[in-house]
N, CA, C and O atoms as a printed pandas DataFrame, in Angstrom:
     atom_number atom_name residue_name chain_id  residue_number  x_coord  y_coord  z_coord
0              1         N          PRO        A               1   -0.291   -9.311   21.398
1              2        CA          PRO        A               1    1.173   -9.103   21.313
2              3         C          PRO        A               1    1.566   -8.304   20.068
3              4         O          PRO        A               1    0.837   -8.252   19.078
4              5         N          LYS        A               2    2.729   -7.694   20.155
5              6        CA          LYS        A               2    3.250   -6.913   19.029
6              7         C          LYS        A               2    3.445   -7.813   17.816
7              8         O          LYS        A               2    3.835   -8.974   17.939
8              9         N          GLY        A               3    3.168   -7.255   16.646
9             10        CA          GLY        A               3    3.439   -8.030   15.436
10            11         C          GLY        A               3    2.262   -8.870   14.982
11            12         O          GLY        A               3    2.335   -9.507   13.932
12            13         N          THR        A               4    1.166   -8.889   15.752
13            14        CA          THR        A               4    0.001   -9.637   15.287
14            15         C          THR        A               4   -1.162   -8.670   15.107
15            16         O          THR        A               4   -2.318   -8.987   15.387
16            17         N          MET        A               5   -0.813   -7.491   14.632
17            18        CA          MET        A               5   -1.805   -6.457   14.412
18            19         C          MET        A               5   -2.827   -6.931   13.392
19            20         O          MET        A               5   -2.462   -7.520   12.375
20            21         N          ALA        A               6   -4.102   -6.680   13.655
21            22        CA          ALA        A               6   -5.142   -7.118   12.731
22            23         C          ALA        A               6   -5.314   -6.105   11.604
23            24         O          ALA        A               6   -5.767   -4.981   11.825
24            25         N          PHE        A               7   -4.951   -6.514   10.408
25            26        CA          PHE        A               7   -5.081   -5.644    9.245
26            27         C          PHE        A               7   -6.402   -5.886    8.503
27            28         O          PHE        A               7   -6.862   -5.027    7.751
28            29         N          THR        A               8   -7.003   -7.055    8.720
29            30        CA          THR        A               8   -8.182   -7.425    7.947
30            31         C          THR        A               8   -9.258   -6.346    7.981
31            32         O          THR        A               8   -9.617   -5.841    9.045
32            33         N          GLY        A               9   -9.764   -6.004    6.805
33            34        CA          GLY        A               9  -10.833   -5.021    6.718
34            35         C          GLY        A               9  -10.862   -4.371    5.354
35            36         O          GLY        A               9  -10.062   -4.685    4.473
36            37         N          LYS        A              10  -11.812   -3.450    5.201
37            38        CA          LYS        A              10  -11.958   -2.688    3.960
38            39         C          LYS        A              10  -11.779   -1.228    4.326
39            40         O          LYS        A              10  -12.415   -0.731    5.256
40            41         N          TYR        A              11  -10.920   -0.547    3.603
41            42        CA          TYR        A              11  -10.552    0.822    3.944
42            43         C          TYR        A              11  -10.739    1.725    2.728
43            44         O          TYR        A              11  -10.338    1.375    1.618
44            45         N          GLU        A              12  -11.350    2.887    2.945
45            46        CA          GLU        A              12  -11.544    3.818    1.839
46            47         C          GLU        A              12  -10.621    5.015    1.988
47            48         O          GLU        A              12  -10.474    5.573    3.075
48            49         N          PHE        A              13  -10.003    5.400    0.882
49            50        CA          PHE        A              13   -9.097    6.540    0.841
50            51         C          PHE        A              13   -9.721    7.760    1.510
51            52         O          PHE        A              13  -10.865    8.121    1.233
52            53         N          GLU        A              14   -8.954    8.382    2.387
53            54        CA          GLU        A              14   -9.441    9.547    3.105
54            55         C          GLU        A              14   -8.619   10.792    2.754
55            56         O          GLU        A              14   -9.172   11.882    2.601
56            57         N          GLY        A              15   -7.311   10.627    2.628
57            58        CA          GLY        A              15   -6.468   11.770    2.304
58            59         C          GLY        A              15   -5.029   11.355    2.106
59            60         O          GLY        A              15   -4.622   10.270    2.523
60            61         N          ASP        A              16   -4.248   12.230    1.460
61            62        CA          ASP        A              16   -2.826   11.928    1.315
62            63         C          ASP        A              16   -2.001   13.208    1.371
63            64         O          ASP        A              16   -2.519   14.321    1.285
64            65         N          GLU        A              17   -0.712   13.002    1.518
65            66        CA          GLU        A              17    0.239   14.119    1.601
66            67         C          GLU        A              17    1.392   13.834    0.650
67            68         O          GLU        A              17    1.896   12.713    0.586
68            69         N          ASN        A              18    1.809   14.870   -0.094
69            70        CA          ASN        A              18    3.020   14.762   -0.924
70            71         C          ASN        A              18    2.866   13.892   -2.156
71            72         O          ASN        A              18    3.855   13.373   -2.674
72            73         N          TYR        A              19    1.633   13.724   -2.636
73            74        CA          TYR        A              19    1.394   12.828   -3.770
74            75         C          TYR        A              19    2.215   13.223   -4.998
75            76         O          TYR        A              19    2.942   12.404   -5.561
76            77         N          ASP        A              20    2.089   14.492   -5.406
77            78        CA          ASP        A              20    2.743   14.920   -6.650
78            79         C          ASP        A              20    4.261   14.771   -6.617
79            80         O          ASP        A              20    4.871   14.289   -7.571
80            81         N          ALA        A              21    4.859   15.191   -5.505
81            82        CA          ALA        A              21    6.317   15.091   -5.389
82            83         C          ALA        A              21    6.752   13.633   -5.459
83            84         O          ALA        A              21    7.773   13.307   -6.063
84            85         N          PHE        A              22    5.957   12.751   -4.829
85            86        CA          PHE        A              22    6.331   11.343   -4.789
86            87         C          PHE        A              22    6.214   10.680   -6.164
87            88         O          PHE        A              22    7.145   10.004   -6.602
88            89         N          VAL        A              23    5.082   10.867   -6.849
89            90        CA          VAL        A              23    4.913   10.192   -8.148
90            91         C          VAL        A              23    5.896   10.721   -9.189
91            92         O          VAL        A              23    6.280    9.999  -10.109
92            93         N          GLN        A              24    6.301   11.986   -9.043
93            94        CA          GLN        A              24    7.351   12.519   -9.923
94            95         C          GLN        A              24    8.660   11.795   -9.651
95            96         O          GLN        A              24    9.379   11.409  -10.572
96            97         N          LYS        A              25    8.955   11.619   -8.366
97            98        CA          LYS        A              25   10.204   10.987   -7.948
98            99         C          LYS        A              25   10.310    9.552   -8.467
99           100         O          LYS        A              25   11.388    9.115   -8.870
100          101         N          ILE        A              26    9.178    8.812   -8.458
101          102        CA          ILE        A              26    9.241    7.415   -8.910
102          103         C          ILE        A              26    8.972    7.288  -10.411
103          104         O          ILE        A              26    8.993    6.187  -10.960
104          105         N          GLY        A              27    8.718    8.425  -11.071
105          106        CA          GLY        A              27    8.581    8.407  -12.527
106          107         C          GLY        A              27    7.274    7.807  -13.024
107          108         O          GLY        A              27    7.255    7.148  -14.064
108          109         N          LEU        A              28    6.180    8.024  -12.298
109          110        CA          LEU        A              28    4.876    7.513  -12.730
110          111         C          LEU        A              28    4.422    8.290  -13.971
111          112         O          LEU        A              28    4.501    9.518  -13.985
112          113         N          PRO        A              29    3.946    7.591  -15.018
113          114        CA          PRO        A              29    3.477    8.301  -16.217
114          115         C          PRO        A              29    2.318    9.245  -15.894
115          116         O          PRO        A              29    1.519    8.971  -14.998
116          117         N          SER        A              30    2.230   10.364  -16.630
117          118        CA          SER        A              30    1.268   11.407  -16.269
118          119         C          SER        A              30   -0.186   10.940  -16.288
119          120         O          SER        A              30   -0.992   11.426  -15.493
120          121         N          ASP        A              31   -0.540   10.010  -17.175
121          122        CA          ASP        A              31   -1.932    9.524  -17.173
122          123         C          ASP        A              31   -2.242    8.788  -15.869
123          124         O          ASP        A              31   -3.341    8.902  -15.325
124          125         N          LYS        A              32   -1.256    8.030  -15.375
125          126        CA          LYS        A              32   -1.422    7.314  -14.105
126          127         C          LYS        A              32   -1.452    8.303  -12.921
127          128         O          LYS        A              32   -2.144    8.082  -11.928
128          129         N          VAL        A              33   -0.688    9.391  -13.056
129          130        CA          VAL        A              33   -0.640   10.410  -12.004
130          131         C          VAL        A              33   -2.036   10.999  -11.814
131          132         O          VAL        A              33   -2.518   11.108  -10.686
132          133         N          GLU        A              34   -2.688   11.381  -12.921
133          134        CA          GLU        A              34   -4.025   11.981  -12.845
134          135         C          GLU        A              34   -5.030   10.975  -12.292
135          136         O          GLU        A              34   -5.899   11.317  -11.491
136          137         N          MET        A              35   -4.893    9.728  -12.737
137          138        CA          MET        A              35   -5.814    8.677  -12.316
138          139         C          MET        A              35   -5.746    8.456  -10.799
139          140         O          MET        A              35   -6.751    8.165  -10.150
140          141         N          GLY        A              36   -4.542    8.602  -10.259
141          142        CA          GLY        A              36   -4.352    8.310   -8.840
142          143         C          GLY        A              36   -4.602    9.478   -7.909
143          144         O          GLY        A              36   -4.675    9.308   -6.692
144          145         N          ARG        A              37   -4.734   10.672   -8.485
145          146        CA          ARG        A              37   -4.883   11.845   -7.628
146          147         C          ARG        A              37   -6.246   11.866   -6.964
147          148         O          ARG        A              37   -7.272   11.778   -7.639
148          149         N          ASN        A              38   -6.262   11.986   -5.624
149          150        CA          ASN        A              38   -7.508   11.991   -4.841
150          151         C          ASN        A              38   -8.434   10.858   -5.244
151          152         O          ASN        A              38   -9.658   10.989   -5.247
152          153         N          CYS        A              39   -7.821    9.769   -5.575
153          154        CA          CYS        A              39   -8.543    8.610   -6.069
154          155         C          CYS        A              39   -9.180    7.897   -4.880
155          156         O          CYS        A              39   -8.499    7.581   -3.904
156          157         N          LYS        A              40  -10.476    7.646   -4.959
157          158        CA          LYS        A              40  -11.169    6.970   -3.854
158          159         C          LYS        A              40  -10.881    5.470   -3.919
159          160         O          LYS        A              40  -11.774    4.653   -4.142
160          161         N          ILE        A              41   -9.623    5.143   -3.720
161          162        CA          ILE        A              41   -9.226    3.734   -3.741
162          163         C          ILE        A              41   -9.795    3.050   -2.499
163          164         O          ILE        A              41   -9.723    3.588   -1.394
164          165         N          VAL        A              42  -10.360    1.862   -2.692
165          166        CA          VAL        A              42  -10.767    1.049   -1.549
166          167         C          VAL        A              42   -9.767   -0.093   -1.444
167          168         O          VAL        A              42   -9.573   -0.859   -2.388
168          169         N          THR        A              43   -9.135   -0.194   -0.276
169          170        CA          THR        A              43   -8.137   -1.233   -0.036
170          171         C          THR        A              43   -8.770   -2.314    0.823
171          172         O          THR        A              43   -9.295   -2.044    1.903
172          173         N          GLU        A              44   -8.711   -3.543    0.325
173          174        CA          GLU        A              44   -9.301   -4.659    1.050
174          175         C          GLU        A              44   -8.172   -5.588    1.482
175          176         O          GLU        A              44   -7.389   -6.057    0.656
176          177         N          VAL        A              45   -8.099   -5.846    2.776
177          178        CA          VAL        A              45   -7.017   -6.675    3.298
178          179         C          VAL        A              45   -7.605   -7.901    3.980
179          180         O          VAL        A              45   -8.485   -7.791    4.834
180          181         N          VAL        A              46   -7.107   -9.071    3.592
181          182        CA          VAL        A              46   -7.470  -10.299    4.284
182          183         C          VAL        A              46   -6.183  -10.863    4.872
183          184         O          VAL        A              46   -5.247  -11.201    4.146
184          185         N          GLN        A              47   -6.152  -10.958    6.201
185          186        CA          GLN        A              47   -4.966  -11.464    6.883
186          187         C          GLN        A              47   -5.315  -12.775    7.553
187          188         O          GLN        A              47   -6.309  -12.878    8.273
188          189         N          ASN        A              48   -4.480  -13.783    7.306
189          190        CA          ASN        A              48   -4.647  -15.070    7.944
190          191         C          ASN        A              48   -3.287  -15.439    8.517
191          192         O          ASN        A              48   -2.472  -16.063    7.838
192          193         N          GLY        A              49   -3.042  -15.056    9.762
193          194        CA          GLY        A              49   -1.708  -15.250   10.347
194          195         C          GLY        A              49   -0.707  -14.373    9.613
195          196         O          GLY        A              49   -0.824  -13.148    9.617
196          197         N          ASN        A              50    0.288  -15.011    8.976
197          198        CA          ASN        A              50    1.303  -14.264    8.226
198          199         C          ASN        A              50    0.979  -14.166    6.747
199          200         O          ASN        A              50    1.757  -13.600    5.978
200          201         N          ASP        A              51   -0.178  -14.719    6.332
201          202        CA          ASP        A              51   -0.574  -14.693    4.925
202          203         C          ASP        A              51   -1.523  -13.525    4.678
203          204         O          ASP        A              51   -2.494  -13.330    5.409
204          205         N          PHE        A              52   -1.228  -12.759    3.645
205          206        CA          PHE        A              52   -2.031  -11.584    3.322
206          207         C          PHE        A              52   -2.498  -11.599    1.877
207          208         O          PHE        A              52   -1.766  -12.018    0.980
208          209         N          THR        A              53   -3.717  -11.141    1.662
209          210        CA          THR        A              53   -4.180  -10.795    0.321
210          211         C          THR        A              53   -4.558   -9.326    0.398
211          212         O          THR        A              53   -5.409   -8.933    1.196
212          213         N          TRP        A              54   -3.920   -8.519   -0.435
213          214        CA          TRP        A              54   -4.028   -7.065   -0.358
214          215         C          TRP        A              54   -4.556   -6.585   -1.707
215          216         O          TRP        A              54   -3.830   -6.595   -2.701
216          217         N          THR        A              55   -5.811   -6.168   -1.742
217          218        CA          THR        A              55   -6.440   -5.779   -3.005
218          219         C          THR        A              55   -6.797   -4.309   -2.993
219          220         O          THR        A              55   -7.351   -3.800   -2.018
220          221         N          GLN        A              56   -6.479   -3.633   -4.075
221          222        CA          GLN        A              56   -6.879   -2.234   -4.215
222          223         C          GLN        A              56   -7.901   -2.143   -5.332
223          224         O          GLN        A              56   -7.649   -2.547   -6.467
224          225         N          HIS        A              57   -9.077   -1.596   -4.978
225          226        CA          HIS        A              57  -10.145   -1.406   -5.949
226          227         C          HIS        A              57  -10.126    0.054   -6.392
227          228         O          HIS        A              57  -10.293    0.960   -5.576
228          229         N          PHE        A              58   -9.922    0.275   -7.693
229          230        CA          PHE        A              58   -9.884    1.635   -8.224
230          231         C          PHE        A              58  -11.244    1.971   -8.821
231          232         O          PHE        A              58  -11.944    1.082   -9.306
232          233         N          PRO        A              59  -11.627    3.252   -8.791
233          234        CA          PRO        A              59  -12.877    3.645   -9.447
234          235         C          PRO        A              59  -12.821    3.197  -10.908
235          236         O          PRO        A              59  -11.775    3.287  -11.550
236          237         N          GLY        A              60  -13.940    2.719  -11.423
237          238        CA          GLY        A              60  -13.945    2.270  -12.818
238          239         C          GLY        A              60  -13.697    0.776  -12.935
239          240         O          GLY        A              60  -13.667    0.230  -14.039
240          241         N          GLY        A              61  -13.517    0.112  -11.795
241          242        CA          GLY        A              61  -13.489   -1.355  -11.820
242          243         C          GLY        A              61  -12.122   -2.015  -11.894
243          244         O          GLY        A              61  -12.043   -3.242  -11.845
244          245         N          ARG        A              62  -11.019   -1.231  -12.013
245          246        CA          ARG        A              62   -9.694   -1.855  -12.066
246          247         C          ARG        A              62   -9.275   -2.272  -10.657
247          248         O          ARG        A              62   -9.480   -1.529   -9.697
248          249         N          THR        A              63   -8.690   -3.457  -10.540
249          250        CA          THR        A              63   -8.185   -3.885   -9.232
250          251         C          THR        A              63   -6.751   -4.381   -9.374
251          252         O          THR        A              63   -6.344   -4.880  -10.423
252          253         N          THR        A              64   -6.004   -4.229   -8.292
253          254        CA          THR        A              64   -4.652   -4.783   -8.195
254          255         C          THR        A              64   -4.629   -5.628   -6.934
255          256         O          THR        A              64   -5.033   -5.163   -5.868
256          257         N          THR        A              65   -4.163   -6.856   -7.043
257          258        CA          THR        A              65   -4.080   -7.724   -5.864
258          259         C          THR        A              65   -2.656   -8.220   -5.680
259          260         O          THR        A              65   -2.041   -8.730   -6.616
260          261         N          ASN        A              66   -2.136   -8.066   -4.467
261          262        CA          ASN        A              66   -0.850   -8.649   -4.095
262          263         C          ASN        A              66   -1.097   -9.661   -2.985
263          264         O          ASN        A              66   -1.715   -9.344   -1.968
264          265         N          THR        A              67   -0.608  -10.879   -3.190
265          266        CA          THR        A              67   -0.737  -11.929   -2.186
266          267         C          THR        A              67    0.666  -12.256   -1.694
267          268         O          THR        A              67    1.568  -12.505   -2.493
268          269         N          PHE        A              68    0.846  -12.256   -0.379
269          270        CA          PHE        A              68    2.188  -12.493    0.146
270          271         C          PHE        A              68    2.132  -13.106    1.544
271          272         O          PHE        A              68    1.116  -13.040    2.236
272          273         N          THR        A              69    3.243  -13.697    1.930
273          274        CA          THR        A              69    3.437  -14.231    3.276
274          275         C          THR        A              69    4.601  -13.474    3.882
275          276         O          THR        A              69    5.657  -13.347    3.262
276          277         N          VAL        A              70    4.412  -12.969    5.095
277          278        CA          VAL        A              70    5.470  -12.212    5.764
278          279         C          VAL        A              70    6.735  -13.073    5.837
279          280         O          VAL        A              70    6.696  -14.223    6.272
280          281         N          GLY        A              71    7.858  -12.489    5.400
281          282        CA          GLY        A              71    9.145  -13.176    5.473
282          283         C          GLY        A              71    9.467  -14.051    4.284
283          284         O          GLY        A              71   10.551  -14.631    4.228
284          285         N          LYS        A              72    8.538  -14.165    3.311
285          286        CA          LYS        A              72    8.809  -14.988    2.121
286          287         C          LYS        A              72    8.714  -14.137    0.871
287          288         O          LYS        A              72    7.869  -13.247    0.778
288          289         N          GLU        A              73    9.592  -14.416   -0.100
289          290        CA          GLU        A              73    9.565  -13.648   -1.340
290          291         C          GLU        A              73    8.251  -13.908   -2.083
291          292         O          GLU        A              73    7.771  -15.040   -2.144
292          293         N          ALA        A              74    7.680  -12.837   -2.646
293          294        CA          ALA        A              74    6.417  -12.969   -3.378
294          295         C          ALA        A              74    6.450  -12.112   -4.637
295          296         O          ALA        A              74    7.216  -11.153   -4.728
296          297         N          ASP        A              75    5.613  -12.467   -5.605
297          298        CA          ASP        A              75    5.459  -11.650   -6.807
298          299         C          ASP        A              75    4.490  -10.528   -6.489
299          300         O          ASP        A              75    3.383  -10.771   -6.006
300          301         N          MET        A              76    4.909   -9.291   -6.761
301          302        CA          MET        A              76    4.104   -8.125   -6.431
302          303         C          MET        A              76    3.958   -7.236   -7.653
303          304         O          MET        A              76    4.617   -7.424   -8.675
304          305         N          GLU        A              77    3.058   -6.250   -7.508
305          306        CA          GLU        A              77    2.847   -5.283   -8.579
306          307         C          GLU        A              77    2.863   -3.882   -7.974
307          308         O          GLU        A              77    2.299   -3.661   -6.903
308          309         N          THR        A              78    3.515   -2.927   -8.663
309          310        CA          THR        A              78    3.610   -1.558   -8.157
310          311         C          THR        A              78    2.369   -0.746   -8.511
311          312         O          THR        A              78    1.495   -1.209   -9.243
312          313         N          MET        A              79    2.307    0.485   -7.973
313          314        CA          MET        A              79    1.264    1.453   -8.327
314          315         C          MET        A              79    1.154    1.610   -9.837
315          316         O          MET        A              79    0.059    1.732  -10.385
316          317         N          GLY        A              80    2.304    1.605  -10.497
317          318        CA          GLY        A              80    2.338    1.823  -11.940
318          319         C          GLY        A              80    2.128    0.557  -12.756
319          320         O          GLY        A              80    2.164    0.597  -13.986
320          321         N          GLY        A              81    1.907   -0.576  -12.074
321          322        CA          GLY        A              81    1.624   -1.826  -12.783
322          323         C          GLY        A              81    2.843   -2.666  -13.120
323          324         O          GLY        A              81    2.728   -3.656  -13.843
324          325         N          LYS        A              82    4.015   -2.289  -12.608
325          326        CA          LYS        A              82    5.225   -3.092  -12.864
326          327         C          LYS        A              82    5.246   -4.300  -11.930
327          328         O          LYS        A              82    4.878   -4.203  -10.759
328          329         N          LYS        A              83    5.684   -5.441  -12.468
329          330        CA          LYS        A              83    5.790   -6.665  -11.667
330          331         C          LYS        A              83    7.215   -6.772  -11.095
331          332         O          LYS        A              83    8.190   -6.426  -11.763
332          333         N          PHE        A              84    7.315   -7.250   -9.870
333          334        CA          PHE        A              84    8.633   -7.423   -9.253
334          335         C          PHE        A              84    8.503   -8.424   -8.109
335          336         O          PHE        A              84    7.399   -8.840   -7.755
336          337         N          LYS        A              85    9.641   -8.804   -7.537
337          338        CA          LYS        A              85    9.635   -9.711   -6.390
338          339         C          LYS        A              85   10.034   -8.942   -5.139
339          340         O          LYS        A              85   10.953   -8.123   -5.174
340          341         N          ALA        A              86    9.352   -9.203   -4.044
341          342        CA          ALA        A              86    9.681   -8.534   -2.785
342          343         C          ALA        A              86    9.395   -9.457   -1.616
343          344         O          ALA        A              86    8.563  -10.360   -1.701
344          345         N          THR        A              87   10.102   -9.211   -0.527
345          346        CA          THR        A              87    9.838   -9.930    0.716
346          347         C          THR        A              87    9.278   -8.921    1.700
347          348         O          THR        A              87    9.958   -7.967    2.077
348          349         N          VAL        A              88    8.041   -9.132    2.112
349          350        CA          VAL        A              88    7.407   -8.229    3.067
350          351         C          VAL        A              88    7.810   -8.654    4.470
351          352         O          VAL        A              88    7.747   -9.833    4.821
352          353         N          LYS        A              89    8.226   -7.676    5.268
353          354        CA          LYS        A              89    8.643   -7.971    6.641
354          355         C          LYS        A              89    7.673   -7.309    7.619
355          356         O          LYS        A              89    6.953   -6.375    7.266
356          357         N          MET        A              90    7.669   -7.804    8.835
357          358        CA          MET        A              90    6.881   -7.184    9.896
358          359         C          MET        A              90    7.867   -6.549   10.852
359          360         O          MET        A              90    8.682   -7.246   11.456
360          361         N          GLU        A              91    7.806   -5.221   10.999
361          362        CA          GLU        A              91    8.690   -4.507   11.923
362          363         C          GLU        A              91    7.845   -3.631   12.835
363          364         O          GLU        A              91    7.164   -2.721   12.362
364          365         N          ASP        A              92    7.881   -3.894   14.122
365          366        CA          ASP        A              92    7.117   -3.103   15.107
366          367         C          ASP        A              92    5.642   -2.980   14.731
367          368         O          ASP        A              92    5.050   -1.909   14.865
368          369         N          GLY        A              93    5.054   -4.073   14.263
369          370        CA          GLY        A              93    3.636   -4.055   13.933
370          371         C          GLY        A              93    3.319   -3.424   12.589
371          372         O          GLY        A              93    2.152   -3.309   12.215
372          373         N          LYS        A              94    4.357   -3.010   11.856
373          374        CA          LYS        A              94    4.149   -2.437   10.520
374          375         C          LYS        A              94    4.585   -3.447    9.478
375          376         O          LYS        A              94    5.554   -4.182    9.671
376          377         N          LEU        A              95    3.859   -3.471    8.374
377          378        CA          LEU        A              95    4.311   -4.261    7.229
378          379         C          LEU        A              95    5.263   -3.387    6.424
379          380         O          LEU        A              95    4.946   -2.238    6.114
380          381         N          VAL        A              96    6.427   -3.928    6.085
381          382        CA          VAL        A              96    7.437   -3.164    5.356
382          383         C          VAL        A              96    7.817   -3.918    4.093
383          384         O          VAL        A              96    8.155   -5.101    4.145
384          385         N          ALA        A              97    7.759   -3.227    2.949
385          386        CA          ALA        A              97    8.157   -3.849    1.684
386          387         C          ALA        A              97    9.048   -2.890    0.915
387          388         O          ALA        A              97    8.782   -1.689    0.856
388          389         N          ASP        A              98   10.115   -3.433    0.323
389          390        CA          ASP        A              98   10.969   -2.623   -0.529
390          391         C          ASP        A              98   10.550   -2.829   -1.977
391          392         O          ASP        A              98   10.791   -3.886   -2.561
392          393         N          PHE        A              99    9.921   -1.810   -2.546
393          394        CA          PHE        A              99    9.529   -1.825   -3.950
394          395         C          PHE        A              99   10.751   -1.413   -4.767
395          396         O          PHE        A              99   11.746   -0.977   -4.188
396          397         N          PRO        A             100   10.708   -1.541   -6.121
397          398        CA          PRO        A             100   11.919   -1.252   -6.906
398          399         C          PRO        A             100   12.510    0.132   -6.636
399          400         O          PRO        A             100   13.731    0.269   -6.569
400          401         N          ASN        A             101   11.670    1.160   -6.478
401          402        CA          ASN        A             101   12.265    2.482   -6.252
402          403         C          ASN        A             101   11.654    3.211   -5.061
403          404         O          ASN        A             101   11.765    4.432   -4.955
404          405         N          TYR        A             102   11.017    2.474   -4.178
405          406        CA          TYR        A             102   10.565    3.089   -2.929
406          407         C          TYR        A             102   10.335    2.035   -1.861
407          408         O          TYR        A             102   10.182    0.847   -2.147
408          409         N          ARG        A             103   10.315    2.508   -0.614
409          410        CA          ARG        A             103   10.044    1.629    0.527
410          411         C          ARG        A             103    8.635    1.944    1.005
411          412         O          ARG        A             103    8.268    3.112    1.138
412          413         N          HIS        A             104    7.863    0.931    1.257
413          414        CA          HIS        A             104    6.449    1.112    1.603
414          415         C          HIS        A             104    6.178    0.477    2.963
415          416         O          HIS        A             104    6.536   -0.677    3.200
416          417         N          THR        A             105    5.540    1.240    3.859
417          418        CA          THR        A             105    5.125    0.655    5.135
418          419         C          THR        A             105    3.623    0.838    5.298
419          420         O          THR        A             105    3.049    1.815    4.818
420          421         N          SER        A             106    2.994   -0.115    5.979
421          422        CA          SER        A             106    1.560   -0.055    6.261
422          423         C          SER        A             106    1.357   -0.369    7.724
423          424         O          SER        A             106    1.999   -1.264    8.274
424          425         N          GLU        A             107    0.461    0.372    8.355
425          426        CA          GLU        A             107    0.121    0.055    9.738
426          427         C          GLU        A             107   -1.316    0.467    9.998
427          428         O          GLU        A             107   -1.883    1.296    9.286
428          429         N          ILE        A             108   -1.892   -0.127   11.033
429          430        CA          ILE        A             108   -3.216    0.267   11.477
430          431         C          ILE        A             108   -3.002    1.187   12.666
431          432         O          ILE        A             108   -2.384    0.811   13.661
432          433         N          CYS        A             109   -3.525    2.402   12.542
433          434        CA          CYS        A             109   -3.294    3.417   13.549
434          435         C          CYS        A             109   -4.633    4.071   13.867
435          436         O          CYS        A             109   -5.214    4.741   13.014
436          437         N          GLY        A             110   -5.123    3.882   15.082
437          438        CA          GLY        A             110   -6.408    4.459   15.454
438          439         C          GLY        A             110   -7.533    4.001   14.543
439          440         O          GLY        A             110   -8.428    4.780   14.216
440          441         N          GLY        A             111   -7.492    2.735   14.129
441          442        CA          GLY        A             111   -8.543    2.188   13.279
442          443         C          GLY        A             111   -8.415    2.571   11.812
443          444         O          GLY        A             111   -9.250    2.183   10.995
444          445         N          LYS        A             112   -7.375    3.329   11.470
445          446        CA          LYS        A             112   -7.167    3.712   10.076
446          447         C          LYS        A             112   -5.972    2.966    9.500
447          448         O          LYS        A             112   -5.058    2.565   10.220
448          449         N          LEU        A             113   -6.004    2.791    8.190
449          450        CA          LEU        A             113   -4.880    2.200    7.489
450          451         C          LEU        A             113   -3.982    3.351    7.047
451          452         O          LEU        A             113   -4.389    4.205    6.260
452          453         N          VAL        A             114   -2.749    3.360    7.567
453          454        CA          VAL        A             114   -1.806    4.425    7.229
454          455         C          VAL        A             114   -0.672    3.799    6.429
455          456         O          VAL        A             114    0.031    2.908    6.906
456          457         N          GLU        A             115   -0.508    4.288    5.193
457          458        CA          GLU        A             115    0.537    3.760    4.316
458          459         C          GLU        A             115    1.532    4.874    4.028
459          460         O          GLU        A             115    1.151    5.992    3.683
460          461         N          ILE        A             116    2.805    4.555    4.174
461          462        CA          ILE        A             116    3.848    5.544    3.920
462          463         C          ILE        A             116    4.836    4.973    2.915
463          464         O          ILE        A             116    5.387    3.890    3.113
464          465         N          SER        A             117    5.053    5.715    1.835
465          466        CA          SER        A             117    6.029    5.318    0.821
466          467         C          SER        A             117    7.133    6.365    0.800
467          468         O          SER        A             117    6.864    7.566    0.796
468          469         N          THR        A             118    8.378    5.897    0.787
469          470        CA          THR        A             118    9.512    6.816    0.815
470          471         C          THR        A             118   10.431    6.534   -0.363
471          472         O          THR        A             118   10.843    5.395   -0.584
472          473         N          SER        A             119   10.751    7.586   -1.121
473          474        CA          SER        A             119   11.675    7.453   -2.241
474          475         C          SER        A             119   12.643    8.623   -2.211
475          476         O          SER        A             119   12.228    9.777   -2.321
476          477         N          SER        A             120   13.932    8.333   -2.062
477          478        CA          SER        A             120   14.987    9.365   -2.031
478          479         C          SER        A             120   14.576   10.582   -1.209
479          480         O          SER        A             120   14.692   11.720   -1.664
480          481         N          GLY        A             121   14.103   10.333   -0.010
481          482        CA          GLY        A             121   13.795   11.437    0.896
482          483         C          GLY        A             121   12.407   12.048    0.737
483          484         O          GLY        A             121   12.004   12.873    1.557
484          485         N          VAL        A             122   11.665   11.657   -0.310
485          486        CA          VAL        A             122   10.290   12.152   -0.457
486          487         C          VAL        A             122    9.351   11.156    0.221
487          488         O          VAL        A             122    9.367    9.962   -0.077
488          489         N          VAL        A             123    8.529   11.677    1.142
489          490        CA          VAL        A             123    7.657   10.806    1.918
490          491         C          VAL        A             123    6.200   11.048    1.516
491          492         O          VAL        A             123    5.680   12.156    1.652
492          493         N          TYR        A             124    5.560   10.000    1.022
493          494        CA          TYR        A             124    4.163   10.063    0.620
494          495         C          TYR        A             124    3.333    9.293    1.650
495          496         O          TYR        A             124    3.600    8.127    1.942
496          497         N          LYS        A             125    2.327    9.971    2.188
497          498        CA          LYS        A             125    1.505    9.338    3.224
498          499         C          LYS        A             125    0.055    9.263    2.738
499          500         O          LYS        A             125   -0.517   10.252    2.280
500          501         N          ARG        A             126   -0.515    8.079    2.848
501          502        CA          ARG        A             126   -1.920    7.902    2.471
502          503         C          ARG        A             126   -2.679    7.309    3.640
503          504         O          ARG        A             126   -2.251    6.323    4.240
504          505         N          THR        A             127   -3.816    7.922    3.960
505          506        CA          THR        A             127   -4.638    7.454    5.075
506          507         C          THR        A             127   -5.989    6.988    4.536
507          508         O          THR        A             127   -6.605    7.664    3.711
508          509         N          SER        A             128   -6.437    5.835    5.007
509          510        CA          SER        A             128   -7.736    5.304    4.593
510          511         C          SER        A             128   -8.531    4.949    5.834
511          512         O          SER        A             128   -7.987    4.418    6.803
512          513         N          LYS        A             129   -9.826    5.245    5.799
513          514        CA          LYS        A             129  -10.669    4.940    6.961
514          515         C          LYS        A             129  -11.364    3.602    6.767
515          516         O          LYS        A             129  -11.696    3.213    5.648
516          517         N          LYS        A             130  -11.577    2.907    7.877
517          518        CA          LYS        A             130  -12.178    1.577    7.817
518          519         C          LYS        A             130  -13.674    1.704    7.507
519          520         O          LYS        A             130  -14.395    2.449    8.170
520          521         N          ILE        A             131  -14.123    0.970    6.499
521          522        CA          ILE        A             131  -15.550    1.026    6.140
522          523         C          ILE        A             131  -16.230   -0.327    6.322
523          524         O          ILE        A             131  -17.457   -0.415    6.267
524          525         N          ALA        A             132  -15.447   -1.379    6.537
525          526        CA          ALA        A             132  -16.039   -2.701    6.779
526          527         C          ALA        A             132  -15.045   -3.589    7.517
527          528         O          ALA        A             132  -15.352   -4.743    7.815
């Protein structure tokens, strides 16, 4: 059924679109911009019903983990490392979260993890292929 899409898996960065325009729009510091460019981020998702653990492994050993339950407010961390509270929703099989200055959606499309972040009309798309 719709809305019970299986996100669980390990996904490796494959490509992105509009990275520079997007990170400028959200005001990411330049050192973070360089670090994130064509970064072979591995995203690990563990889904247990509506409970998610979403971990991003960056080259060099840094990781960011967000744990949340769909429909409940959770403590989250942005790309730039800022902490905030957000409620992740499930809309048409996509996970949707409103970050402080952008809206982020995630979906599994053709076995790939497709993440789209939108800030004031700038759309950043990141695709990761399933590796485990």
